[in-house]
N, C-alpha and C positions, 0 to 999 in steps of 0.2 A: 594842770600847771598853775592855775589861779589859786587853788587850795594850798599848794606848796609855798607860794609867795606869801599867802596870808599867815601861814604857820611861821615862816621866817621872820615876818614883821612882828608877830607876837612874841617870838623869842628875843628879838632886839629890844622890844619894849620892856619885857620882863628883866632882861639883863640891865637895862638903863635904870629901871625902878630899883632893882636890888643894889645897884651901885650907889644910888643917891639916897637910899633909906637911912635913917638914923639908927645908931646902935641900940636905941631903946626899943626897936622893933625886933629884937632877936627871937621873940617868941614865935614870930610868923615865918622865920627862915625854914623851918621844917616843912611847912605847907608849900612854900615856894620851891623847895628842892623836889617835892613830889610832883608839883606842877611841871617843873622843868623835865623831870623823868618822863612824865606822860607825854609832853611835847616831843621829847626825843623818840619815844616809842612811835608816836604818830608819824614823825618824819621817816622813821625806818619802814613803817607800813606803807607810806607813800612811795618810798624808793622801790620797795618790792613790787608795788602795783605798777610803777613806771617800768620796771624791768620785765614784768609779765606782759605789759602792753607792747613793749618793744619786741618781745619774742613772738607775740601773736601777729604783729605787723610783719615781721620777718617771714612767718609761715604764710600770711596772706599774699606777700609779694611773690614768694615762690609759686603759690597756686596760680596767681595771675600770670606769671611768666610762663608756667606750664600750659595754661589755657591759651595764651597767645601763641605759643609754639604749635599747639594742636590745631588752632585755627589756621595758621600758616600752612600746616601740612594738608589740612582739608582744602584749602584754597588751591594748592598745587594739584591735588587729586581731581578737584572739580574742574579746573582749567584743562587738565589732561582729558577728562571725560568729554568736555565741550569740544576739544580739538578732535577727538576720535569721532564724535557725533557729526561734527562738520565734515570730516573726511569721508564718513559713511554716506552722508547726504550728497556730497559732491559726486561720490562714485555712483550713487543711485541715480542722480541727475544725468550723469554721463551715460549710464546704461539705458535709461529711458529715452534719451535722445538718440542713441544708437538703435534702440528698438523701434522708435518712431521712423527713423530713416529706412530701416528694413522693411517695415510695414508699407511705407510709401513706395519703396522699390518693388515690393510684391504686387501692390495695387497697379503700378505702372506696367509691370511685366504681364499682369493679367489682362490689362487693357490692350497691351501690344498683342498678346496671343489671340484675343478676341478679334482684333483688327485683322491679323493675318488669316485667321479662320474665315472671316467674312470675305476677304479678298480671294481666298482659295474657292470658297463657295461660288462667289461671283464668276471667277474664271471658269469653274466647272460648268456653271450654267450657260456661259457664253459658248464654251466648246460644244455643249449638247445642242444648243440652238443652231450653231454653225453646222454641226453634223446633220441635224434634222433638215436644214435648208438644203444642204448639199444632196442629201438622199432624195429630197423632193425634186431637185433640178435634174438629177440623174434619171429618176423614174419618168420624168416628162420628155426626155430626149428620145427620138425615134430609134428603135431597136436597141436601146440602152438596157443594159442588165442592171438588176437592182443591187448587184454586188460588183464593185470595182474589181478590175483585173489585178492579180497579185503583183505587188510592187509598184502600182500606180498610185500617185497621191490623189486625194480627193480635191476637187476644185474648190476654191474659196469663193463665196458669194461676194458680189461687188456692192451689195446694198449697204446702207448706213447701219452701223451697230453701235450700241452704247457701251463704253468701256471706262474704267478708271483712268484718270490722268496718269501719264508716265511719271515715275519717281523723279523729283527734282523740278517738276513743272508746276506753274501756278497759273490757273485759268481765271480770267476776269469773271465777276459774278454773273453777268448776263450771259457769257458764253457757257459757263457751267450749267446755268439753268436751261439754256437752249439745247445743250447736249443731253439733258435729262439726267444729270448726275444728282443723286439723292444726297440729302444731308449726311447720311451715314457713310456714303462714299467719300465725301469731302473730309469728313471728320477722321476716317480711318487713314487717309493719306497724310493729313496734317499730324495726326498723332504719331504715325510711324516716323515722320521726320523728326518729331520732338524727341522720341526715345532714342533716335540715332544721333541726338545732339546737334542736329542741323537747325539751330535755334532761329536764325534769320528767316530761313525758308518756311519753317514751321509757323512762325509768327505771321508771315504773309498768308499762308494757307488758312490759319485760324481766322484771320481778319476777313478773308474771302468768304469763309463759311458763315460768319456773323452777318456780312453784307447781303449774302444770298438768302439765308434762312434766319433772320433776326429773332423770330418768335419761337424757334425750335429749342427744346430743352438742351440739345447738344450745343447750342450757341452759348449757354451758360458754362458748359465744359470748356468751350473755347476761350472764353473770358478768363476762366480759372488758369488755364495753361498759359495765356498771355501774361497773367500775373506772375506765374512761376518763371517764365523766361525773363521778365523784368527783374524779378528777384535775384536770378543768376547774374544778370548784368548790372546789379546794384542800382537799378532805376526804381528806388523805393516808392517815390510818390506815384509813379505810373502803376506800379504794382498794386498799391492800395486802391487806386481808381478802378482797376480791372476786377479786384476782389469785391468792391462795392457793387459793380454791375451784376455779379453773380448773386449777391445777398439781396439786392433790391428788385431785380427783374425776373429772377427765376426761383421763386420760393420753394419749389419742390425738387430743386436740383440735388443730386446726391453729394455734390461737392460743397454744399453750404457748411458743414462742420469744419472741413479743411480750409475753406475760405475764411471763416472766423479766425481760426488758429494762425494761418499765415499772415492775415492782415494784422493781428496783434503782434506777431513777431516783427513784421515790417515797421510798425509804429514804434516799438521798442528800439529797433535799430536806428529809427530816425531821431532818437533822444526825446521821445514823447511817451515816457513810461506810463503816465496816467491814462492816456488814451488806449495804449496797448493793454493795460491791465483791465480796463472796463470791457474791451473787446473780448478778452479771455474769460471774464466773469459771465459775459453774455452767452459765450459758447457753453460754459458749464451749466448755466441756467436753461438753455434750450435743449441741449443734448447731454444730460448728465451722465449717461451710461455709454457714451461713445469713446472710442480709443482717443479721439482728439481731446475730449474733455479730461481724460487722464493725463495727457501731455500738458494740457493747460494748467492743471493743478500742480504738477511738477514744476512748471516754469514759474508760477506765482510763488511757490515755496522758495525757489532759488532767488527770485527778486527780493523777497522779504528778508532772506538770510543775508544778502549782500548790501542791504541798505546801511 
């Protein structure tokens, strides 16, 4: 544009010069005409160059517009892919949570079956002991036959015998110890009430077990299930304290990974995600190959996604 202005200025100057020139300079008019012709050719060349530039600018604008359209289309595709990935991730999280619940239910069912089998074994042992005592009494009776008459019931000995507490009963710790109830007996009764959703009764029984046998490893299980009962009752602070008892006092307890996981969940539910995240990382570091660690990784991914 600056070159075109200069050419126009030169043209004006030449025209002014030719208009003011004296007639005596007619010999130079031919050269002036040639110069004017050259200037005109230069102006035409500049005009063609301007036209060519305009055409190229138009092409560039079209290319830029096409590129912008393609970028917008790609943005739509990327957003759609991100949405699909989020949906897949959410579905995976839900499936993992469901699987975690199923695993926990299986573990609880297995513990319940073990408790029932132990009770059955205990009952069978008591029956055998009673039968042996009865046979001994009958054998010591004068003229008694070693085999009772048909249809006659065997007498029941009146001596003290040790048995599990009746369902729904809670024995004080001293009374439980005096009756000779083992920590396994107390735990089986408490766990049976827990799986039957008798949470207040189970909490009392687990507390009784801890008071009677505080150093036994099953007391760690009792603290864990007290934490579970607190979680079901939305007593999150109390649940965290019970999980801490498992983690701090019973380092060899099998419930340690679950205690880490559920403590982290409780802290997150208490609006303390930083502490909950640290607890989940601790679980992964200590037990990297456990099912609870897999659940913790899924939970951490979900937390990072929803930030």
